[in-house]
C-alpha positions in Angstrom: 237.0 -88.8 146.9 237.4 -85.8 149.2 239.7 -87.8 151.5 242.0 -88.7 148.7 242.6 -85.1 147.7 242.8 -84.0 151.3 246.1 -85.9 151.3 247.5 -82.9 149.5 247.0 -81.1 152.8 249.1 -83.8 154.5 251.8 -83.3 151.8 251.8 -79.5 152.2 252.0 -79.6 156.0 254.5 -82.5 156.3 256.7 -81.3 153.5 257.3 -77.9 155.0 260.4 -79.4 156.5 261.4 -76.5 158.6 262.6 -76.9 162.1 259.8 -77.0 164.7 259.0 -78.5 168.0 255.7 -79.2 169.7 256.3 -77.1 172.8 259.0 -75.3 174.7 259.8 -78.3 176.9 260.4 -80.5 173.9 262.5 -77.8 172.3 264.9 -77.5 175.3 265.2 -81.3 175.4 265.8 -81.7 171.6 268.3 -78.8 171.5 270.4 -80.3 174.3 274.0 -80.2 173.3 273.6 -77.4 170.8 275.6 -74.2 171.1 273.9 -70.9 171.9 273.9 -69.9 168.3 272.5 -73.2 167.1 269.8 -73.2 169.7 268.8 -69.6 168.7 268.6 -70.7 165.1 266.4 -73.6 166.0 264.1 -71.3 168.1 263.8 -68.8 165.2 262.9 -71.4 162.6 260.6 -73.1 165.0 258.6 -69.9 165.4 258.4 -69.3 161.6 257.4 -72.9 161.0 254.7 -73.0 163.7 253.1 -69.8 162.4 253.1 -71.1 158.8 251.9 -74.6 159.7 248.9 -73.2 161.7 247.9 -70.8 158.9 248.0 -73.6 156.3 246.2 -76.1 158.4 243.4 -73.6 159.3 243.0 -72.8 155.6 242.5 -76.4 154.6 240.3 -77.2 157.5 238.0 -74.3 156.3 238.1 -75.6 152.8 237.0 -79.1 153.8 234.5 -78.0 156.4 231.0 -79.5 155.7 232.5 -81.6 152.9 230.6 -84.8 153.7 228.4 -85.9 150.8 230.1 -83.5 148.3 232.4 -84.3 145.5 235.9 -82.9 145.4 234.9 -81.0 142.2 232.3 -79.1 144.3 235.0 -78.1 146.8 237.5 -76.9 144.2 236.8 -73.1 144.7 237.5 -73.4 148.4 240.4 -75.7 147.8 241.9 -73.1 145.4 241.6 -70.4 148.1 243.3 -72.7 150.7 246.1 -73.3 148.2 246.5 -69.6 147.7 246.8 -69.2 151.5 249.4 -72.0 151.6 251.4 -70.3 148.9 251.4 -67.0 150.7 252.3 -68.6 154.0 255.2 -70.4 152.3 256.4 -67.3 150.6 256.4 -65.3 153.9 258.2 -68.2 155.7 260.7 -68.5 153.0 261.6 -64.8 153.2 262.1 -65.1 156.9 264.2 -68.2 156.6 266.4 -66.7 154.0 267.0 -63.7 156.3 268.4 -65.9 159.0 272.2 -66.5 159.4 272.6 -70.2 160.0 275.4 -71.5 162.2 278.0 -73.6 160.4 276.6 -76.8 161.6 273.3 -76.1 159.9 274.4 -74.4 156.7 273.7 -77.3 154.4 270.4 -78.0 156.0 269.4 -74.4 155.7 270.0 -74.5 152.0 268.1 -77.7 151.6 265.1 -76.3 153.5 265.1 -73.2 151.2 265.4 -75.4 148.1 262.5 -77.6 149.2 260.4 -74.6 150.0 260.9 -73.1 146.6 260.0 -76.4 145.0 256.8 -76.6 147.0 255.8 -73.1 146.2 256.2 -73.8 142.5 254.3 -77.1 142.8 251.5 -75.5 144.8 251.2 -72.6 142.3 250.6 -75.1 139.5 248.2 -77.0 141.7 246.2 -73.9 142.3 246.0 -73.3 138.6 244.8 -76.8 138.1 242.1 -76.3 140.8 240.9 -73.2 139.0 240.5 -75.1 135.8 239.0 -78.2 137.4 241.8 -80.4 136.4 241.7 -83.0 139.2 244.0 -85.3 137.3 246.8 -82.7 137.4 246.0 -82.0 141.1 246.6 -85.7 141.9 249.8 -85.8 139.9 251.2 -82.7 141.7 250.3 -84.5 145.0 252.8 -87.1 144.0 255.4 -84.4 143.5 254.7 -82.9 146.9 255.1 -86.3 148.5 258.4 -86.8 146.8 259.6 -83.4 148.0 258.6 -84.4 151.5 260.5 -87.7 151.5 263.5 -86.2 149.8 264.0 -83.3 152.3 263.4 -85.6 155.3 266.0 -88.0 154.0 268.5 -85.2 153.5 268.2 -83.3 156.7 270.7 -83.9 159.5 269.5 -86.3 162.1 269.6 -83.5 164.6 266.9 -81.7 162.7 264.5 -84.4 161.5 262.7 -84.6 164.8 261.8 -80.9 164.4 260.0 -81.3 161.1 256.7 -79.5 161.2 254.1 -79.3 163.9 250.9 -81.4 163.7 250.6 -85.1 164.3 251.1 -85.8 160.6 254.4 -83.9 160.5 255.8 -85.7 163.6 254.8 -89.1 162.2 256.3 -88.4 158.8 259.5 -87.3 160.4 259.7 -90.7 162.1 258.8 -92.7 159.0 260.8 -90.9 156.4 263.6 -89.1 158.4 266.2 -91.9 158.1 265.6 -92.9 154.4 268.5 -92.9 152.0 268.2 -91.9 148.3 267.5 -95.4 147.1 264.7 -95.9 149.6 263.1 -92.6 148.8 263.2 -93.4 145.1 261.5 -96.7 145.8 258.7 -95.1 147.8 258.2 -92.6 145.0 257.8 -95.4 142.5 255.3 -97.2 144.8 253.4 -93.9 145.0 253.2 -93.8 141.2 251.5 -97.2 141.3 248.9 -96.1 143.9 248.2 -92.9 141.9 247.1 -95.3 139.0 244.6 -96.7 141.5 243.4 -93.3 142.6 243.0 -92.2 139.0 240.8 -95.1 138.3 238.9 -94.6 141.5 237.9 -91.1 140.4 235.9 -92.8 137.6 233.9 -94.7 140.2 233.2 -91.4 142.1 231.9 -89.8 138.9 229.7 -92.9 138.2 228.3 -92.8 141.8 227.3 -89.2 141.4 224.8 -90.1 138.7 221.2 -91.3 139.2 220.2 -94.9 138.4 216.8 -96.5 138.5 218.0 -99.9 139.7 220.9 -101.6 141.4 221.6 -103.5 138.2 222.1 -100.4 136.2 224.3 -98.9 138.8 226.5 -102.0 138.9 226.7 -102.1 135.2 227.8 -98.5 135.2 230.5 -99.3 137.8 231.6 -102.1 135.6 231.9 -99.8 132.6 233.9 -97.4 134.9 236.5 -100.2 135.4 235.2 -102.2 138.4 237.6 -105.1 139.0 240.5 -103.5 137.2 242.0 -101.0 139.6 244.2 -103.3 141.7 245.4 -105.2 138.6 246.6 -101.8 137.3 248.4 -101.0 140.5 250.1 -104.5 140.6 251.3 -104.0 137.0 253.2 -101.0 138.1 254.5 -102.2 141.4 255.5 -105.7 140.3 258.2 -104.2 138.1 259.8 -102.2 140.9 263.1 -103.5 142.3 263.0 -102.8 146.1 266.2 -101.9 148.0 267.3 -104.5 150.6 265.5 -102.7 153.4 262.2 -103.1 151.6 262.4 -106.6 150.2 260.1 -108.1 152.8 257.7 -105.2 152.8 257.6 -105.3 149.0 256.7 -109.0 149.1 253.9 -108.2 151.6 252.6 -105.4 149.3 252.6 -107.8 146.3 250.8 -110.5 148.4 248.1 -107.9 149.3 247.8 -106.9 145.7 247.4 -110.5 144.6 244.6 -110.9 147.2 243.0 -107.6 146.1 243.1 -108.6 142.4 241.3 -111.8 143.2 238.7 -110.0 145.2 238.4 -107.3 142.5 237.6 -110.1 140.0 234.8 -111.2 142.3 233.5 -107.6 142.5 233.5 -107.4 138.7 231.6 -110.7 138.4 229.1 -109.5 141.0 228.6 -106.2 139.1 228.1 -108.1 135.8 225.5 -110.3 137.3 223.8 -107.6 139.3 224.5 -109.4 142.6 224.6 -106.5 145.1 225.1 -108.8 148.1 228.2 -110.4 146.6 229.4 -107.0 145.6 229.0 -105.7 149.2 230.7 -108.7 150.8 233.6 -108.7 148.4 234.2 -105.0 149.0 234.1 -105.7 152.8 236.7 -108.5 152.3 238.8 -106.1 150.1 238.7 -103.5 152.8 239.7 -106.0 155.4 242.6 -107.2 153.3 243.8 -103.6 153.1 243.6 -103.2 156.8 245.7 -106.3 157.4 248.3 -105.1 154.9 248.5 -101.7 156.7 249.2 -103.5 160.0 251.8 -106.0 158.6 253.8 -104.0 156.1 256.5 -101.4 157.0 254.7 -98.2 158.2 256.8 -96.0 155.8 255.6 -98.1 152.9 251.9 -98.0 154.0 252.2 -94.2 154.6 252.7 -93.7 150.9 249.0 -94.0 150.5 247.8 -93.4 154.1 247.8 -90.8 156.8 251.2 -91.1 158.6 249.6 -90.0 161.9 247.6 -93.3 162.1 250.7 -95.4 161.8 253.1 -94.1 164.5 252.4 -94.0 168.2 252.5 -90.5 169.7 255.7 -89.4 171.5 255.9 -89.9 175.2 253.0 -92.3 175.6 252.4 -92.8 179.4 252.9 -96.1 181.2 255.8 -97.2 178.9 255.2 -100.8 177.7 251.6 -100.8 178.7 250.8 -97.5 176.9 252.3 -98.7 173.6 250.7 -102.1 173.9 247.3 -100.6 174.5 247.8 -98.1 171.6 248.8 -100.8 169.2 245.8 -103.0 170.3 243.3 -100.1 169.8 245.0 -99.3 166.5 244.5 -102.8 165.3 240.9 -102.8 166.4 240.1 -99.5 164.7 241.7 -100.6 161.4 240.2 -104.0 161.2 236.9 -103.9 163.1 235.7 -100.4 163.7 236.2 -98.7 160.3 235.7 -101.9 158.2 231.9 -102.2 157.7 229.4 -103.1 155.1 230.0 -100.5 152.3 226.3 -99.7 152.1 226.8 -96.0 151.6 227.8 -96.9 148.0 224.3 -98.0 147.3 221.7 -95.4 148.1 219.1 -97.5 146.4 219.9 -100.9 147.8 216.9 -102.6 149.3 217.0 -103.2 153.1 216.5 -106.9 152.8 219.7 -107.2 150.6 221.6 -105.0 153.0 220.5 -107.2 155.8 221.7 -110.3 153.9 225.1 -108.7 153.4 225.3 -107.7 157.1 224.5 -111.3 158.1 227.5 -112.5 156.1 230.2 -110.0 157.3 229.2 -109.4 160.9 230.5 -112.7 162.2 234.0 -111.8 161.1 233.6 -108.3 162.6 232.5 -109.7 165.9 235.4 -112.2 166.0 237.9 -109.4 165.4 236.3 -107.4 168.2 236.5 -110.4 170.5 240.2 -110.8 169.7 240.8 -107.2 170.7 239.0 -107.7 174.0 241.2 -110.8 174.7 244.4 -108.9 173.9 243.5 -105.9 176.1 242.2 -108.1 178.9 245.7 -109.7 179.1 247.4 -106.3 179.6 248.3 -105.2 183.2 247.6 -101.5 183.5 249.2 -99.4 186.3 246.8 -98.5 189.0 246.1 -95.0 187.8 245.1 -96.4 184.4 242.8 -99.2 185.7 239.6 -97.2 185.4 240.3 -96.1 181.9 241.4 -99.6 180.9 238.1 -101.0 182.3 236.1 -98.3 180.4 237.7 -99.3 177.1 236.9 -103.0 177.8 233.3 -102.0 178.6 233.0 -100.2 175.3 234.3 -103.1 173.3 232.1 -105.6 175.2 229.1 -103.3 174.6 230.0 -103.2 170.9 230.1 -107.0 170.7 226.7 -107.2 172.4 225.2 -104.7 170.0 226.7 -106.3 166.9 225.5 -109.7 168.0 221.9 -108.3 168.3 222.3 -106.7 164.9 223.6 -110.0 163.5 220.6 -111.9 165.0 218.1 -109.4 163.4 220.0 -109.4 160.1 220.1 -113.2 159.9 216.3 -113.4 160.6 215.6 -110.6 158.1 214.0 -108.6 160.9 214.1 -105.2 159.2 212.0 -103.5 161.8 214.5 -104.3 164.5 217.5 -103.4 162.3 216.0 -100.0 161.6 216.0 -99.2 165.4 219.8 -99.3 165.3 220.2 -96.8 162.5 219.3 -95.9 159.0 219.9 -98.9 156.8 220.4 -97.0 153.6 223.6 -95.5 154.9 226.2 -96.8 157.4 224.2 -99.7 158.9 223.7 -99.3 162.7 225.6 -96.0 162.5 223.6 -94.3 165.2 223.7 -97.1 167.8 227.4 -97.7 167.3 228.3 -94.1 167.3 226.4 -93.5 170.6 228.6 -96.2 172.2 231.7 -94.6 170.8 230.7 -91.1 171.9 229.9 -92.2 175.4 233.3 -93.9 175.8 235.0 -90.8 174.4 233.2 -88.5 176.9 234.0 -90.8 179.9 237.7 -90.9 179.0 238.1 -87.2 178.2 239.7 -86.3 181.5 241.1 -89.8 182.4 244.8 -90.3 182.8 244.6 -92.9 180.0 243.4 -90.3 177.5 246.9 -89.7 175.9 246.9 -93.3 175.0 243.4 -93.4 173.6 243.4 -90.0 171.8 244.5 -91.4 168.4 241.8 -94.1 168.7 239.1 -91.5 169.3 240.2 -89.3 166.3 237.0 -88.7 164.3 236.3 -91.0 161.4 237.2 -90.0 157.9 234.6 -87.7 156.5 233.2 -86.8 159.9 233.8 -84.2 162.6 233.6 -84.6 166.3 230.7 -82.1 166.5 228.8 -84.1 163.9 229.4 -87.5 165.4 228.8 -86.5 169.0 226.7 -83.3 168.8 225.9 -83.4 172.6 229.6 -83.9 173.5 
């Protein structure tokens, strides 16, 4: 729940749409060919943008600090404060932008930036009022507006400026994904976002259900069924199947519909499991559903996936070292992270599920997980790293092989119903084997921190959703 609403932070930061560059070296390169007046304008707006982006990001980081285990409703007071900070920062930046005298080449872009900023301020002001009254439905609707503003302004800015859109990884990625869209493409993505908002709206009912106390798994599952289990993806598909994609998104739209067809079928299994009180079937079907979503995110156009995902997870960082090797390793680690690292038994949904049932579910899904990890090892083994990256390359492989060995041990214990052994890997009632797997992850992160390969692996080692580096690796 919290992660869904934190996407408004992404929208705020990404949609700022003022010219910014990551550092002075990048600025001088990107401004090559500009006149002195144009370069001065770029530098001025960059400074304004950087200050505003930092202020807003810090405010939302503070609002979502220690958010794990808390509902979004519980975080609304801090969220409202962060929105107030964002509005003030936007107003200050707008005043400074309006005071600039743009060169002729940037006059249209200058007006578009001002128009977008005013639209965002108005939307954020309404969103803060919604936060103050606890209207999470309206907050989500305004998130859609902010996303549309973001895509519109990125599509309208001159090509010379889109690479400067906002600091932060999310802003850079969004500029890549949405900077070249035309009006028809932007309208299509807005329509798709409306479909996903229907899913998110229904998902909030599940969150509210899970916040209640139940005396048995069966009662919890029935409550989830009453909240609409098995219906969310069908509702999304009803919206999206009626959308007519532009030519550039025909194949991507077909892939989205294929994913939704698969998700609807799995959702039906989930509803049947809830109706019969079969927690194992419920867990396994949710795992399969998560895996289907991961495959879709890897196979569909990144700009289409980014409508409902973090753009920073979809675009390789700029200037990856080692050219073809660097991008190939980044893509391999990205695939592994999406399919095999973050797709686990959803045991955190069931705080009262018995350990034997959880072990049964683990025994059913771990073979697929191990196979995906083995596939990643095979792909990375086939890469030929430059000499200076060999040590880091070997460390990544050692981590993956260690993870395979660990998961094979967990699978053996789960298959045998050996709960005592399973409990040595982590607390079963939460993320199964969390402690043991996280220790491997943290050790690899520590070893690669100063390695030349670190710019390639940095995205892979970004903390998991809902966690912070300090919490995951307290000794690091």
